[in-house]
N, CA and C atoms as a LAMMPS dump frame, in Angstrom:
ITEM: TIMESTEP
0
ITEM: NUMBER OF ATOMS
288
ITEM: BOX BOUNDS ff ff ff
-5.0000000000000000e+02 5.0000000000000000e+02
-5.0000000000000000e+02 5.0000000000000000e+02
-5.0000000000000000e+02 5.0000000000000000e+02
ITEM: ATOMS id mol type element x y z
1 1 1 N -372.321 -313.254 -104.167
2 1 2 C -371.607 -314.334 -104.531
3 1 3 C -371.434 -315.175 -103.068
4 2 1 N -371.799 -316.686 -103.353
5 2 2 C -371.871 -317.54 -102.207
6 2 3 C -370.802 -318.557 -102.013
7 3 1 N -370.104 -318.754 -101.1
8 3 2 C -369.089 -319.841 -101.338
9 3 3 C -369.902 -321.028 -100.449
10 4 1 N -369.73 -322.291 -100.897
11 4 2 C -370.229 -323.559 -100.35
12 4 3 C -369.096 -324.485 -100.794
13 5 1 N -368.526 -324.837 -99.696
14 5 2 C -367.521 -326.058 -99.692
15 5 3 C -366.44 -325.71 -100.615
16 6 1 N -365.768 -324.329 -100.509
17 6 2 C -364.823 -323.601 -101.049
18 6 3 C -364.668 -323.559 -102.613
19 7 1 N -366.023 -323.869 -102.994
20 7 2 C -366.45 -323.587 -104.585
21 7 3 C -367.387 -322.441 -104.734
22 8 1 N -367.001 -321.406 -105.8
23 8 2 C -368.001 -320.601 -106.176
24 8 3 C -369.111 -320.881 -106.66
25 9 1 N -370.198 -320.25 -106.24
26 9 2 C -371.66 -320.379 -106.458
27 9 3 C -371.834 -318.783 -107.303
28 10 1 N -372.158 -318.814 -108.465
29 10 2 C -372.608 -317.496 -109.283
30 10 3 C -373.662 -317.272 -109.76
31 11 1 N -374.077 -316.267 -109.363
32 11 2 C -375.689 -315.887 -110.102
33 11 3 C -375.688 -314.662 -110.702
34 12 1 N -376.962 -314.324 -110.933
35 12 2 C -377.232 -312.864 -111.71
36 12 3 C -376.767 -311.744 -110.919
37 13 1 N -376.796 -311.807 -109.711
38 13 2 C -376.24 -310.718 -108.946
39 13 3 C -374.854 -310.505 -109.011
40 14 1 N -373.993 -311.542 -109.416
41 14 2 C -372.621 -311.474 -109.789
42 14 3 C -371.94 -310.711 -110.988
43 15 1 N -372.87 -310.427 -112.172
44 15 2 C -372.61 -309.832 -113.153
45 15 3 C -371.518 -308.567 -112.637
46 16 1 N -370.408 -308.701 -113.69
47 16 2 C -369.309 -307.731 -113.62
48 16 3 C -368.35 -307.96 -112.562
49 17 1 N -368.574 -309.086 -111.95
50 17 2 C -367.41 -309.677 -110.923
51 17 3 C -366.218 -309.939 -111.608
52 18 1 N -365.288 -309.749 -110.928
53 18 2 C -363.985 -309.976 -111.398
54 18 3 C -363.498 -311.329 -110.952
55 19 1 N -363.018 -312.353 -111.705
56 19 2 C -362.635 -313.417 -111.3
57 19 3 C -361.766 -314.206 -112.35
58 20 1 N -360.929 -315.262 -111.679
59 20 2 C -359.735 -315.832 -112.655
60 20 3 C -360.429 -316.816 -113.532
61 21 1 N -359.596 -317.302 -114.32
62 21 2 C -360.028 -318.37 -115.404
63 21 3 C -360.483 -319.496 -114.655
64 22 1 N -359.634 -319.965 -113.583
65 22 2 C -359.562 -321.18 -112.824
66 22 3 C -360.993 -320.901 -112.076
67 23 1 N -361.271 -319.886 -111.307
68 23 2 C -362.612 -319.528 -110.549
69 23 3 C -363.615 -319.991 -111.45
70 24 1 N -363.849 -319.357 -112.895
71 24 2 C -364.721 -319.392 -113.678
72 24 3 C -365.041 -320.914 -114.24
73 25 1 N -364.227 -321.587 -114.354
74 25 2 C -364.35 -322.778 -115.098
75 25 3 C -364.644 -323.825 -113.851
76 26 1 N -364.3 -323.688 -112.498
77 26 2 C -364.845 -324.59 -111.275
78 26 3 C -365.908 -324.26 -110.75
79 27 1 N -366.548 -323.138 -110.944
80 27 2 C -367.762 -322.652 -110.169
81 27 3 C -369.13 -323.337 -110.69
82 28 1 N -369.99 -323.276 -109.666
83 28 2 C -371.323 -323.618 -110.006
84 28 3 C -372.241 -322.293 -110.28
85 29 1 N -373.091 -322.675 -110.99
86 29 2 C -374.043 -321.518 -111.605
87 29 3 C -375.494 -321.713 -111.302
88 30 1 N -376.022 -320.562 -111.134
89 30 2 C -377.525 -320.426 -110.754
90 30 3 C -378.189 -321.012 -112.189
91 31 1 N -379.002 -321.638 -112.25
92 31 2 C -379.665 -321.892 -113.512
93 31 3 C -380.396 -320.756 -114.277
94 32 1 N -380.919 -320.834 -115.446
95 32 2 C -381.779 -319.968 -116.241
96 32 3 C -380.993 -318.485 -116.581
97 33 1 N -379.814 -318.597 -116.438
98 33 2 C -378.917 -317.868 -117.009
99 33 3 C -377.758 -318.291 -117.714
100 34 1 N -377.122 -317.069 -118.854
101 34 2 C -376.003 -317.647 -119.472
102 34 3 C -374.897 -316.871 -118.671
103 35 1 N -373.472 -317.558 -118.582
104 35 2 C -372.508 -316.979 -117.947
105 35 3 C -371.253 -316.905 -119.031
106 36 1 N -370.586 -315.932 -119.048
107 36 2 C -369.347 -315.722 -120.031
108 36 3 C -368.145 -315.082 -119.076
109 37 1 N -367.215 -315.205 -119.341
110 37 2 C -366.336 -314.567 -118.587
111 37 3 C -365.083 -313.858 -119.854
112 38 1 N -365.448 -312.546 -119.925
113 38 2 C -364.927 -311.725 -120.915
114 38 3 C -363.948 -310.831 -120.281
115 39 1 N -362.658 -310.616 -120.933
116 39 2 C -361.933 -309.83 -119.982
117 39 3 C -361.585 -309.803 -118.603
118 40 1 N -361.611 -311.041 -118.167
119 40 2 C -361.706 -311.298 -116.734
120 40 3 C -362.789 -310.892 -115.813
121 41 1 N -363.856 -310.381 -116.485
122 41 2 C -365.24 -309.972 -115.857
123 41 3 C -366.243 -310.958 -116.142
124 42 1 N -366.9 -311.24 -115.125
125 42 2 C -368.3 -312.352 -115.327
126 42 3 C -369.448 -311.395 -116.046
127 43 1 N -369.744 -311.811 -117.217
128 43 2 C -371.155 -311.481 -117.954
129 43 3 C -372.245 -312.337 -117.567
130 44 1 N -373.37 -311.962 -117.32
131 44 2 C -374.39 -312.755 -116.941
132 44 3 C -375.393 -312.218 -117.792
133 45 1 N -375.965 -313.1 -118.726
134 45 2 C -377.149 -312.356 -119.57
135 45 3 C -378.13 -313.529 -119.684
136 46 1 N -379.452 -313.265 -120.169
137 46 2 C -380.578 -313.958 -120.35
138 46 3 C -380.627 -314.952 -121.271
139 47 1 N -381.122 -316.308 -121.325
140 47 2 C -381.131 -317.026 -122.161
141 47 3 C -382.179 -316.315 -123.624
142 48 1 N -381.822 -316.934 -124.771
143 48 2 C -382.597 -316.428 -125.839
144 48 3 C -384.141 -316.827 -125.423
145 49 1 N -385.066 -315.875 -126.052
146 49 2 C -386.317 -316.269 -125.828
147 49 3 C -387.089 -316.714 -127.149
148 50 1 N -388.406 -316.961 -126.978
149 50 2 C -389.147 -317.719 -128.177
150 50 3 C -389.206 -316.76 -129.048
151 51 1 N -389.329 -315.5 -128.971
152 51 2 C -389.325 -314.296 -130.086
153 51 3 C -388.389 -314.563 -131.018
154 52 1 N -387.275 -314.441 -130.518
155 52 2 C -385.906 -314.551 -131.023
156 52 3 C -385.485 -315.88 -131.938
157 53 1 N -386.157 -317.211 -131.318
158 53 2 C -386.05 -318.404 -132.065
159 53 3 C -386.917 -318.123 -132.984
160 54 1 N -388.203 -317.733 -132.871
161 54 2 C -389.101 -317.78 -134.166
162 54 3 C -388.554 -317.112 -135.227
163 55 1 N -387.902 -315.939 -135.014
164 55 2 C -387.585 -315.098 -135.959
165 55 3 C -386.166 -315.578 -136.873
166 56 1 N -385.196 -316.107 -135.96
167 56 2 C -383.994 -316.773 -136.771
168 56 3 C -384.292 -318.021 -137.12
169 57 1 N -385.503 -319.096 -136.863
170 57 2 C -385.404 -320.489 -137.491
171 57 3 C -385.464 -320.507 -138.749
172 58 1 N -386.238 -319.647 -139.648
173 58 2 C -386.243 -319.882 -141.026
174 58 3 C -384.613 -319.427 -141.891
175 59 1 N -383.951 -318.493 -141.209
176 59 2 C -382.796 -317.992 -141.592
177 59 3 C -381.999 -318.959 -141.506
178 60 1 N -381.931 -319.31 -140.014
179 60 2 C -381.102 -320.366 -139.557
180 60 3 C -381.053 -321.987 -140.624
181 61 1 N -382.283 -322.354 -140.923
182 61 2 C -382.731 -323.401 -141.482
183 61 3 C -382.043 -323.101 -143.146
184 62 1 N -382.039 -321.921 -143.679
185 62 2 C -381.26 -321.864 -144.917
186 62 3 C -379.894 -321.771 -144.885
187 63 1 N -379.382 -321.357 -143.856
188 63 2 C -377.876 -321.491 -143.778
189 63 3 C -377.324 -322.752 -143.419
190 64 1 N -378.069 -323.462 -142.673
191 64 2 C -377.716 -324.744 -142.279
192 64 3 C -377.872 -325.75 -143.711
193 65 1 N -378.675 -325.494 -144.642
194 65 2 C -378.706 -325.957 -146.203
195 65 3 C -377.273 -325.449 -147.005
196 66 1 N -377.046 -324.103 -146.754
197 66 2 C -375.906 -323.617 -147.529
198 66 3 C -374.747 -324.322 -146.951
199 67 1 N -374.597 -324.419 -145.698
200 67 2 C -373.431 -325.131 -144.898
201 67 3 C -373.247 -326.53 -145.535
202 68 1 N -374.417 -327.207 -145.545
203 68 2 C -373.957 -328.467 -146.182
204 68 3 C -373.414 -328.809 -147.42
205 69 1 N -373.955 -327.868 -148.307
206 69 2 C -373.598 -327.824 -149.494
207 69 3 C -372.208 -327.037 -149.722
208 70 1 N -371.652 -326.299 -148.544
209 70 2 C -370.558 -325.487 -148.809
210 70 3 C -369.622 -325.846 -147.586
211 71 1 N -369.66 -327.131 -146.849
212 71 2 C -368.746 -327.69 -145.715
213 71 3 C -367.476 -326.701 -145.749
214 72 1 N -366.817 -326.672 -146.942
215 72 2 C -365.382 -326.289 -146.634
216 72 3 C -365.515 -324.47 -146.393
217 73 1 N -366.537 -324.038 -146.485
218 73 2 C -366.596 -322.652 -146.063
219 73 3 C -367.208 -322.207 -145.151
220 74 1 N -368.199 -323.037 -144.39
221 74 2 C -368.777 -322.667 -143.338
222 74 3 C -368.558 -323.673 -142.14
223 75 1 N -367.997 -323.253 -140.768
224 75 2 C -367.753 -324.06 -139.785
225 75 3 C -369.085 -324.648 -138.98
226 76 1 N -369.804 -323.634 -138.727
227 76 2 C -370.964 -323.869 -138.183
228 76 3 C -372.151 -322.838 -138.189
229 77 1 N -373.384 -323.274 -137.953
230 77 2 C -374.306 -322.073 -138.084
231 77 3 C -374.985 -321.848 -136.598
232 78 1 N -374.703 -320.689 -136.046
233 78 2 C -375.204 -320.29 -134.789
234 78 3 C -376.08 -318.793 -134.819
235 79 1 N -376.82 -318.951 -133.98
236 79 2 C -377.678 -317.663 -133.901
237 79 3 C -377.592 -316.683 -132.41
238 80 1 N -376.648 -317.118 -131.609
239 80 2 C -376.398 -316.505 -130.369
240 80 3 C -375.327 -315.432 -130.696
241 81 1 N -375.168 -314.402 -130.469
242 81 2 C -374.357 -313.186 -130.765
243 81 3 C -373.022 -313.582 -129.918
244 82 1 N -373.41 -314.26 -128.785
245 82 2 C -372.158 -314.535 -127.969
246 82 3 C -371.149 -315.635 -128.572
247 83 1 N -371.72 -316.073 -129.515
248 83 2 C -370.958 -317.328 -129.947
249 83 3 C -369.758 -316.612 -130.981
250 84 1 N -370.004 -315.392 -131.319
251 84 2 C -369.066 -314.955 -132.411
252 84 3 C -367.936 -314.236 -131.432
253 85 1 N -368.003 -314.057 -130.084
254 85 2 C -367.071 -313.39 -129.443
255 85 3 C -365.639 -314.131 -129.58
256 86 1 N -365.202 -315.463 -129.566
257 86 2 C -364.111 -315.858 -129.928
258 86 3 C -363.462 -315.234 -131.082
259 87 1 N -364.212 -315.138 -132.26
260 87 2 C -363.632 -314.511 -133.597
261 87 3 C -362.977 -313.324 -133.224
262 88 1 N -363.644 -312.246 -132.147
263 88 2 C -363.219 -311.062 -131.882
264 88 3 C -361.997 -311.424 -131.085
265 89 1 N -361.56 -312.326 -130.767
266 89 2 C -360.483 -312.616 -129.749
267 89 3 C -360.408 -312.253 -128.375
268 90 1 N -361.655 -312.393 -127.722
269 90 2 C -361.852 -311.91 -126.483
270 90 3 C -361.624 -313.23 -125.666
271 91 1 N -361.211 -313.244 -124.485
272 91 2 C -361.017 -314.307 -123.593
273 91 3 C -362.363 -315.055 -123.007
274 92 1 N -362.975 -315.486 -123.746
275 92 2 C -364.192 -316.343 -123.509
276 92 3 C -364.224 -317.775 -123.242
277 93 1 N -364.4 -318.119 -121.874
278 93 2 C -364.232 -319.553 -121.578
279 93 3 C -365.386 -320.53 -121.646
280 94 1 N -366.766 -320.061 -121.244
281 94 2 C -367.745 -320.976 -121.498
282 94 3 C -369.035 -320.062 -121.26
283 95 1 N -370.305 -320.817 -122.138
284 95 2 C -371.36 -320.252 -122.054
285 95 3 C -372.152 -321.435 -121.471
286 96 1 N -373.155 -321.084 -120.366
287 96 2 C -373.945 -322.043 -119.984
288 96 3 C -375.412 -321.855 -120.265
């Protein structure tokens, strides 16, 4: 973890680092990674690849059609597992 002008710069090497909510919200991040703060620990994961996108595109399209017809039951359609974390009541602040 590097400091530049008193602002945190987080990268892949900082996975598992303990940090406050404010530190996380105010930090700068290295590109090409997804960052989450879960139970005060930084989790750094790779972005979804083409294989995942290709696999889920057809399923997602059907779910979007269902959502359009049943908007009172479906809030949004996502294919990223990390998007489900708030439903588990984990303290997730941001995904980049």
